[in-house]
MARDREN-369462 format. One record per residue: x, y, z of N, C-alpha, C, O in turn. Coordinates in steps of 0.2 Angstrom, whole numbers, plus 5000, padded with zeros to 4 digits. Atoms other than C-alpha are relative to their C-alpha. Layout:
REM MARDREN-369462
XYZXYZXYZXYZ;...
//
This chain:
REM MARDREN-369462
499949994993502050444921500849995001501049935001;499350014999503950464926500049955006499649955010;500050054995504550324937500150035007500049995012;499849984994505050434951499350035004499350055010;500749984997503150484954499749945004499849885003;500450054996502150394967499449974996499250004991;500650035004500750274962499450045002499450095006;500749974999498950324961499850005007499749945010;500250004993498350374978499350035002499250035008;500649974999496650454976499549945002499549894999;500550054999495250364985499350024998499350074994;500749995002493350364983499850085002499550114998;500249934998493150534993500350054995499950094993;499749965005494350624981499750004993499550054990;500350015007493650544965499350035000499150064995;500749985000491850584970499950085001499550114999;499949924999492350764976500150034993499750084991;499949975007492950794958499449994996499250044993;500650025003491450714951499450065002499150084997;500549954997490350834962500150074997499750114996;499849935002491350984957499850014992499650064990;500250005008491050944938499350004999499050034995;500750005001489250914941499750075002499250104999;500249934998489051094950500250044994499950094992;499849965006490051164935499449994994499350044991;500550015006488751084923499450045002499150074997;500649974998487251154933500150085000499650114998;499949925000488051334934500250024993500250084992;499749985007488751334916500650045001500850094997;499449974999490351394923500649955000500649905003;499450055000492051314919500349985007500350025011;499650034994492851204932500750015000501049984995;499349995000494651254936500349945003500249925009;499750064998495651094937500650025004500849985008;499449984996497251184943500649994995500549994989;499450015004499051174937500249934998500249895003;499750065002499751034927500750014998500850054993;499349985001501651034927500349944996500249884999;499850055005502450934913500850014999501150074999;499350005003504250894908500049984993499849934991;500050025007504650904890500449954998501049954999;499650065002505150734883500250014993499949974989;499949995008505850794866500349934997500149924991;499750065002506750624865499549954998499649914993;500550055001505250514866499450034996498949994995;500649975003503950634859499450005005498950025003;500549994995503050624875500250055006500750065006;499849964995502950734890499949965007499549915007;500050044994503150674908499650055005499750115005;500449974995501950724922500350015007500549965010;499649994994502750804937499450025005499549995011;500549994996501150874945499350004996499350034991;500750005003499350824941499849924998499349914995;500250075002499450634940499349985003498949954999;500650034997498050604952499350034996498949994995;500649975003496850724943499949974993499449964991;500150025007497250664925499949935000499549904996;500250075000497150484930499249995002498949954999;500750004998495450514939499650024994499050004993;500449985005494850614924500049954994499549944991;500050065005495350464912499549955003499149924998;500550054998494350344923499350034999498949994997;500749975001492850464922499850004993499349984991;500150015008493050474903499849934998499449924994;500150075002493150284902499349985002498949944998;500650024998491550264912499550034996499050004994;500549975005490550394902500049974993499549964991;499950035007491250314886499649935000499249924995;500450075000490550134892499350015002499049965001;500750004999488950204897499650034995499050034994;500349965006488650304881499749954995500149914992;500450045005487350214869500250024993500249984989;499949975006487750324855500749994998501250015001;499350025002489250244845500550064999501050065001;499649945002489850414838500350035007500950055007;499849974994489850494855500549965004501049985007;499650044997490650344863500750004997501350005001;499350005003492050344850500450065001501050065001;499749934999492350534853500350005006500950035007;499750014994492650494871500649965000501149985003;499550045000493750354868500750034997501250024998;499449965004494850464856500450055005500950075004;499649974995495250564872500449965005500849995008;499750044996495850414880500649964996501249954999;499550035005496850334865499950034993499450044991;500049985007497350394848500149944996500749924995;499950065004497050244837500250024993500449974990;499749985006497650344822500849995000501149994995;499250004999499450334829500149945004500449955010;499950064996499650154836500750005002501250024998;499450014998501150124846500249934999499849884997;499750075001502349974844499749955004499749955010;500350064996501349814849499450025003499149985006;500649984998499849914853499550034994499850044989;500549985006498249954843499950085001499550104996;500249935000498250134849500650035004501050005007;499549964996499350274857499650035006499250075005;500449974995498750304874500250075003500850085003;500049934998498450474880500450015007500850055008;499750004993499050434898500349935001499949885001;499750074999500250294902500350015007500750055009;499850004994500550254920500749965001501049954996;499350024999502050184929500149924998499649894996;499950075002502850014926499649955004499449905001;500450054996501849924940499250004998498949954998;500749995001500149994935499850024993499250014991;500149985006500250044917499549954996499049974993;500350055004499649874909499349995003498849985000;500650014996498349854923499550064998498950044997;500449945001497650034920499749994992499150014991;500250005007497550004901499549944999499049954995;500550065001496649834902499350015004498849995002;500649994995495449884917499650064998499050065000;500349935001495050064912500050024993499450044991;500049975006495650124896499749964994499549994989;500350045005495149984885499250014999498950015004;500749995001493450004877499649955003499749895002;500450054997492049924887500349975007500049935010;499750034994493249884902499750015006499649975010;500349984994492349974915499349965001499049975007;500650044999490849864912500149935004499649905006;499950064996491749714920500550015006501049975007;499649984994492549794935500049945005500549945009;500150054995491949654946500549944999500749915004;499550055002493249534938500750025001501149995000;499349974999494749654942500150025007500050085008;499949974993495149664961500650045000500650085005;499449964999496849734958500549975005500249945010;499550034996498449674966500350045005500550025011;499649954996499249834973499450055003498950055000;500449954997498449974984499850054994499250064993;500149965005498550084969499549974995499050014992;500450035005497649964957499349995003498850005000;500750004996496249934970499750075000499150075000;500249935000496050124971499750014993499150044993;500249995007495850134952499349964999498849994997;500750045001494449994952499550035005498950045003;500549974995493650064968499750074997499150084998;500249935003493550244960499649994994499050024993;500550015006492850174944499449985002498950004999;500650034997491550074953499650065003499050065002;500449954997491050224963499750054995499150074996;500249955005490950344948499449964996498949994994;500550045004489950204938499450005004498850015001;500650014996488750184952499650075000499050075000;500349935000488450374953499750024993499150044993;500249985007488250394934499449954997499149974993;500550055002487150244932499350035002498750014999;500649984997485850334942499750064997499150084999;500249945003485650484931499849994993499949934990;500350015007484750504914500650014995501150044997;499549995005485650504898500150074998500750094996;499949935002485350684895500450035005500850085003;499649974994486150724912500749984999501250025000;499350035001487650614908500350044994500950054994;499749975006487950694891500150085002500650104999;499849934998487850874899500650005004501050045003;499450014996489150814912500649994995501250014996;499550025005490150744897500350064997500950074996;499849945003490150914889500450045004500950075002;499649964996490850994904500749975001501250015001;499350034999492250864906500450024994501050034994;499749995006492650884888500250084998500850094996;499949935002492451074885500050055006500150115005;500149954995492151154902500550005006500350015011;499550004994493751124912500550054998500850054992;499549965001495051254913500649985004500649955009;499450024996496851224918500650044998500650084993;499449965002498551304918500649944999500749905003;499550055002499851204909500850035000500950084996;499349984999501651224914500549954997500449894999;499550045003503151144904500750025003500950075002;499350004998504851114912500449974995500449914994;499650035006506151094898500649965002500849914999;499450044997507551024909499849945004499649945009;500250064996507150844913500449995007500049965011;499750014993508450844927499750045006499850025011;500349974995507450964936499349975003499049995008;500650034997505950844938500049985007499549995010;500050034992506450774955499950065004499550065009;500149944995506550954962499350034999499050055004;500749975001504951014954499549955004499049985007;500450054996504150854961499950015007499450025011;499949994993504750884978499650065003499350065008;500349944998504151064979499250004999498950025003;500749995002502451054970499649945002499049955003;500450054998501850884975499750005007499449955009;500350004993501450934993499350045000498950045005;500749985000499851014986499549944999499749894998;500650055001498150924986500249945005500349965011;499950054995498350754994500749995002501249984997;499350014998499950745004500449944998500149885000;499650065002501250624997500249965006500349995012;499850044995501650475008500850025001501150044997;499349984999503350495017500549964996501049984994;499550045004504150355007500050034993500550024989;499949975006503750454991500550055000500950064996;499549944999504750604997500749975001501249994998;499350034999506150495004500349974994500949974993;499850035006506250404987500350064996500850054992;499749945005506450574978500650035003501150044999;499449984997507750624991500649954998501149974996;499550055002508750464988500250004993500850004991;499850005007508650474969500450074998500950074994;499649935001509250664970500749995002501250004999;499350014997510650614981500549964996501149974996;499750055004511150464970500350034994500750004990;499849975006511250584955499949944994500449934990;500250055005510450444944500050034993499850094992;500249985007510450454925499349984999499049945003;500750025002508750434917499949935000499449905003;500050075001509050254913500049975007499649925009;500050034992509550214932499450025004499149985007;500549984996508150314939499449954998499049935002;500550055002506950204928500049935004499549915006;499950074997507650044934499950005008499649955011;500150004992507750094953499350025002499049995007;500749994998505950164952499649944999499149935003;500450075000505349994946500049965006499649935008;499850044994506149914960499650035006499249995010;500349964995505450044972499249985000498949975005;500750015001503650024965499949925002499349915005;500150074998503849834967500049995008499549955010;500050004993504249864986499350025002499049995007;500649974998502749974987499449954999498949955003;500550055002501649844979499949945005499449925007;499950054995502249714991499750025007499449985010;500249984993501949815007499450045000499050045005;500549954999500649945003500350075003500850075006;499749944998500950135006500150015007500750035009;499949994993500650145024500549965003500949985008;499550044997501649995028500750024998501250015002;499349985002503150055018500250065004500850065006;499849954996503050215028500349975007500750005010;499950034994503050115044500749965000501149965005;499450045000504550005038500650055000501050045004;499549955000505550165035500150035007500650055009;500049984993505050225052500449955005500849975009;499650054996505750065060500850004998501250005002;499350005002507350075050500350075003500950065005;499749944997507550255056500149995008500650015011;500050014993507250195074500649965002501049975007;499450044999508650065072500650055000501150035004;499449955000509850215068500050065004500450095005;500149944996509150345079499749995007499249965008;500150024993509150335098499450045002499150025007;500649974997507750465100499650024994499650084992;500349985006506650455085499350045001498850015001;500649954999505450605087499950044994500450054990;500149955005504650725075499949974993499749914993;500150025007504450715056500449944998501049944999;499750065003504850545048500550024995501150004995;499549985006505650625032500650035003501250015001;499449964997506750745042500449955004501049955003;499650054996507250615054500449944996500949934998;499650055004507650485041500650034996501149994995;499449975004508750605031500550015005501149995003;499449994995509750645047500349935002500949935002;499850064997509850475054500249944995500749904997;499950055004509950365039500450024993500950004992;499849985006510250455023500750045000501150044995;499449974999511650555030500649955001501249975000;499450054998512650395035500149954995500649924994;499950055005512250275021500050024993499650074991;500049985007512650295003499449974996499249924997;500650025003511050294993500049944996499549904997;500050075004511450154980500149945005499849895003;499950064996512050044994499349995004499149935005;500650014996510450075004499449974995499149924997;500550025005509350044988500249934998499749894996;499850065003510349894982500049945005499849895004;499850054995510849804998499550005006499349955009;500450004994509849865013499349995000498949965003;500850005000508049905008499749944998499349925001;500450075002507649734999500049955006499549925007;500050044994508249645015499550025005499249985008;500549974995507149755026499349994997498949985002;500750015003505649735014499849935001499249915003;500250074999505749545015499949995008499549955009;500050014993506049545034499350035003499050005007;500649964998504549675036499449954999498949955003;500550055002503449555027499949945005499449925007;500050064995503949415039499750025007499349995009;500249984993503649515055499250025000498950025005;500749985001501949585049499549954998498949964999;500450055002501249425043500149935004499749895004;499850064997502149295053500149944996500149884998;499950055005502349195037500849994999501150034995;499250005001504149135038500149934996499749894996;499850055004505049015027500149935004500249945010;499950074997505148825031500850005003501250035000;499350014997506648795043499949975007499449965009;500050034993507148725060499650045005499350015010;500449954995506348875069499450034998499150075001;500649975003504948915058499450015004499150065005;500750004996503448865069500150045006499650085008;499949974994504148935085500050084999499750125002;500049935001504649105077499350034997499150084999;500749985002502949115068499550015006499250065006;500449994994502049085085500250065003499850105005;499849944995503049215094499850074996499750124999;500149945003502849345080499250015000499050075000;500749994999500949315080499850025007499350065007;500149984993500949335099500250085000499850125004;499849935000501849505097499650044995499450104997;500449965005500749565082499350015004499050065002;500649994996499249555095500150065004499650095007;499949944996500049695105499750064998499750074991;500349945002499349865105500750054997500650084993;499449965001501149945104500549964995500549894995;499650035005502349905089500750025000501150014995;499349985000504049965095500449935000501049944999;499750065001504549775095500349994993500749954992;499950025007504649785076500750024998501049984994;499349985002506349875075500549955002500949934998;499550054998507349745085499949934996500449904994;500250075004506449595076500350014993500549974990;499849995007506849675059500850005000501149964996;499350005001508649705063500349935001500849914998;499850074999508849525069499949964994500449924992;500250045006508049455054500550024994500849984990;499549975005509149565043500749985001501149954996;499250014998510849535052500149935001500649904999;499850074998510649355058499649954996499849904994;500450055004509149275049499649955004499849945010;500450054996507849145054500449945002500249905006;499650064999509149005053500550005005500849955007;499549984995510249085066499849955006499249955008;500150044993510448965082499750045005499350015010;500349954995509949125092499250014999498950045003;500749975002508249145083499449975005499050015008;500550024995507149035095500150045007499550065009;499949964993507849115111499950074999499650115003;500149935001507849285103499350025000499050075004;500749995001506049285098499649985006499050015007;500450014994505449205114500150055005499750075009;499949954995506349335125499750074997499450105002;500349945003505749475113499250005002498950055004;500750004999503949415115499850015008499450055009;500149994993504049405134500150085002499750115006;499949934999504849585134499450044998499250095001;500649965003503449645123499450015004499150065005;500650004996502049595134500250035007499850075009;499849964994503049655150499950074999499650115003;500049925001503249825143499350024999499150085001;500749985001501449835137499650005007499250055008;500450004994500849785154500250055006499750075009;499849964994501849895166500450064998500550105002;499749945002502750025155499650044996499450024990;500549965004501550165149500350064997500050084992;499749945003502750305144500449974994500849924994;499850025007503150285125500850015000501149964997;499349995000504950355127500349945004500949925001;499750054997505350225140499949934997500449894997;500150065003504650085130500550004994500849954993;499650005005505650145115500849985002501249954999;499350014997507250145126500149935001500749914999;499950074999507049965131500149964993500649924993;499950045006506849905113500650024996500949984993;499449985003508250015107500649965003501149954999;499550044997509349925119500149934997500749914996;500050065004508849765111500350004993500849974991;499749985008509249835093500750015001501149984997;499349995000510949895099500449945001501049934999;499750064998511349725106500049944995500349894995;500150065004510849615091500649984997500749924996;499450025003512549625083500549975005501049945003;499650034995513349565099499749955005499349965009;500450054997512749395105500250005007499749985011;499950004993513649405122499650055003499350035009;500449954997512849565126499249985000498849995004;500750015002511149515118499749955005499149965008;500350064996510949355129500350005007500249955011;499750004993511849415145499450005005498950025004;500450004995511049385161499750075002499150075004;500249934999510949575164499950044994500050104994;500049975007510749605145499350045000498950055004;500649965001509249705137499449965001498849995001;500650044999508049555139499949995007499449965009;500150014993508249555158499450035003499350095001;500649974996506749585169500249995007500349945010;499850004993507149635186499449975005498949965003;500550034995506249565202499450055001498950035002;500549954999505349725204499550004994498950014995;500550005006504649725186499649935000499049944998;500450075000504149535188499450015005498949995003;500649994995503149585204499550044997498950034998;500649965003502249725194499649964995499049974994;500450045005501849605180499549955003499049955001;500550054997501149475192499450045003498950015002;500549964998500149615200499550024995498950024996;500449985005499549675184499649954997499049964995;500450065002498949505178499449995004498949955001;500650024995497749495193499550064999499050065002;500449935000497049675188499550004994499449944991;500549995006495749735175500450024994500950054994;499849985006496049755157499550044996499050024994;500549955002495149915151499950004993499350014991;500049995007495449915133499849944996500149894998;500150055004494849805119500649964998500749904998;499450035003496549785112500449965006500749915004;499650034994497349735130499649935001499949885001;500350064998495949605133500149954994500249894996;499950055005496149525116500749975000500749914999;499450025000497949515116500249955006500549905005;499950044994497949435134499649934999499949885000;500450065001496549315129500449954994500449894995;499750045005497449255113500749975003500949925001;499350034997499149235123499949955004500249905004;500250054995498249135136499949944996500049884998;500250065004497549015123500649964997500649904997;499450045002499348975117500349975006500749925005;499650034994499948945135499749945003500049905006;500350064997498648825140500149934997500349934991;499950075003498748635138499549994994498950014995;500450025006498048585121499850074996499550074991;500149935003498048775116500550014994500949974993;499649985005498848855101500050074999499650115001;500049935002499349025094499550024995499549984989;500549985005497949115085500250064997500450115001;499849945003498449245072499550065002498950055003;500449954997497749415078499550024994499050054996;500549995005496849435061499449955000498949964996;500550055000495749285065499350035003499350095005;500749984998493849295069499949995008499450005010;500050024993494249245088499850075004500250125003;500149954997493449375099499949985008499849935010;500050014993493449405118499350005002498950065001;500650004997491849355127500050005007500449975010;500149994993491449415144499549955003498949955000;500550044998490649275153499550035005498950035003;500449954997489949395166499950064996500550094994;500049955005489249525154500250075003500250085009;499849934997489949705156499550045002499550085006;500649964998488249775157499449955002499249914998;500550054997486949675168499450045001499350095004;500649974999485149715167499749985007499849935010;500350014993484049735183499749935001499749905006;500450065000482949585179500549944998500249884998;499650055002484449475174500249955006500249975012;499850054995484849305183500750025003500949995008;499349994997486649375185499950045007500450045011;500149964994485949495198500049965007500149985012;500150054994485649335210500749985002500949985008;499350024998487449275209500550065000501150055004;499549945000488349445207499550075002499550114998;500449944998487249565217500450075002500150125001;499549954998488749675222500250044994500650014991;499749975006489049805208500750015001501150014995;499349994999490749845215500449944998500949944994;499750065002491249655213500049994992500449974988;500150015007490549655195500550054996500850034991;499549965004491549805190500749985001501149994997;499350024998493149735199500249944996500849944994;499850075002493049565191499849994992500049944989;500350015007492149585174500650004995500649964990;499550005006493749635164500749975003501249995001;499450044998494949515173500149944996499649924993;499950065004495749365165499549955001499449914996;500450064998494649245174499350004997499049954996;500749995003493049315165500050004993499550014990;499950005008493749295147500049934998500349895001;499950065004493449155135500050034993499950094992;500049985007493649155116499549974996499349914997;500550035005492249135103500150034994500550084993;500149975006491949175085499650065001499250065006;500449944999491149345083499349995000498950015004;500750025001489549265077499749975007499149995009;500250034994489449155093500050055006499550055010;500049954995489949295104499450055000499150065006;500649965000488549405098499449965003498949995006;500650044998487249265101500049995008499549985011;500050014993487849235119499950065004499550065008;500149934997487949425124499850005007500349995011;500249994993486949445140499649945003499349955008;500350054998486249275142500349985007500850005009;499750024993486349195160500549944998500649924993;499450045001487749075163499849934997500249914992;500250075003486848905159499950014992500049974988;500249995007486148975143500650024995500750004990;499449985004487849045138500449934998500749924993;499750075001488648865140499749964995500149934991;500350045005487348795129500250034993500449994988;499849975007487848925115500749984999500949974993;499350015001489748895118500149934998500549924993;499850075001489748705117499549964996499749904994;500450045004488248645108500050044993499550074991;500049975007488748695090500350074999500450094994;499749945000489548855095500850014999501050064998;499350005001491348805093500550025006501150025005;499649984994491848845111500649965002501149975004;499550054998492848685113500650004995501149974996;499549995004493948745099500650045003501150045001;499649964997494748865110500249985007499849965011;499850034994495848805125499850055006499650025011;500249954995495348965135499249995001499050025007;500850014999493448915133499949935003499449935007;500150064998493648735136499949985007499549945009;500150024993493848735154499450025004499350005009;500649984997492148805157499549944999498949945002;500550055001491348635152499849975006499249965007;500250034994491448565169499850055006499750035012;500149944995491148735178499250015000498950044996;500750005000489348725184499750075002499150095000;500349934998489148905191500650054999501250034998;499549945001489949075188499950055005499550105005;500149964993490249165205500650045000501150034997;499449964998491449295211500649965002501249975000;499550044998492449165219500449964995501049954994;499850045006492549055203500550054996501050034993;499749965004493149205193500750025003501250035000;499449994997494449255206500549955000501149964998;499550065000495249085207500249994993500849974992;499850015007495249065188500550064998501050044994;499649955002496049235186500849995003501350005000;499350014997497449185199500349944996500949944995;499750065004497649015189500350024994500850004992;499749985006497849095173500650055000501050044996;499449964999499049225179500649965001501149984999;499550044998500049095186500349964994500949954993;499850035007500149005169500550044996501050024994;499649965004500849155161500650025004501250025001;499449994996502049185175500549944999501149964998;499650065002502749005172500250014993500849994991;499849995007502649035153500650044999501150034995;499649945001503649195154500749995005501150035005;499550014995504849125168500250065004500850085004;499949944997504649275178500449995007500349945010;499650024994505949285192499650025006499850015012;
//
């Protein structure tokens, strides 16, 4: 596998689709057409490099390994293993010459977990560290589960189809330097490559790397992908583009080429810029920051921002961490103001372009401390905006994401409260249920359906519980809910829930006053003008 190729990306659906196609070919006795496999002739090494066909060849190797490990007949099993490894021609330091060698990050894992004889019998012990490794294990498990359910006779018929009943077109490109271009053109077939795969190819082409350089840079790129995961890598590049592009619309690849690759020399981007952004992206998406004078505060603010439904705040946060760092004296004030702006924007600005413009102003000002922290700078909130936020806090929160973000944020703002990471098991419980049955006790204290609709999704009706306790409380009456909350239910662990301990009844007036009180706590927390 050449280093510029993306990692293994097929999921269970694609793997089982291939297995299903081969099963149909077995039943119909008609060869299954695998498609074109495009190779670069590697005369120097005696091996060929795969330009197009990695996903199919890797998945077929997984299938062969499972069939081998399920085969009781030793001769048949050995014949299948011979399609995975040539033990008559061992490589240096290896007992065999492997028919398929994956990239630097996945090669050894694939060898030990899939290709080694008997390996697929112990898949439960191999979780995999990267997305691609987890897909290999997941696909092997899925194929193993399917094939365990069929008879030996059926498996052997399928094996014959895999070995002898597959047709393909084999294309060899002799000029190794054309590998990048062929990959760019052909690899848009089948499963669409991630944006970072294409951007990597464009970077490597533009840099005009030698083969040795391409190998070294590809290893680093694969390490970045393993740290972040494919989807997160795409998002990181999207945020970098947003920092350089005032109107980031349309295709990510085309936009990145125009806004970033046209302005930054590719080696500088790969050597200096990308590693810093990968490290910063990990910090803003996990809120795990290094020890330092501001670590606790910055971690709290990042967790509060991570709870928001919109993510446009990531670009200025990334730029600050890359240019100034966590130890900057400005870090506490920057992330405190960014969190306030993030919530304000989610609460009252619904147009995506307007949101992006506000955060773009912050990104633009990161390099200039005076502009960044000016009274009328990018973090400023006008009196009109503050009024709208105050009004919004008294209203309804219609979506699950909005309700949870606000409940988690309130828990941090209350006395004795703390910031809860958004991936925690804390869920929003409506004290007054969203759906009230006709024979419920709630109909006595809340007979007016208009008031129920108006106040059910307001801040005053929210508490936090674990998911298990939330399901248990569900539609119980108020006194029964309190029993669930506080008698072993863990409600006292959440500041937003604790204030119900001394609350004897749950009426419209109680919810209205609680909403006003909680809203005022946020008004003070955010220092709204």
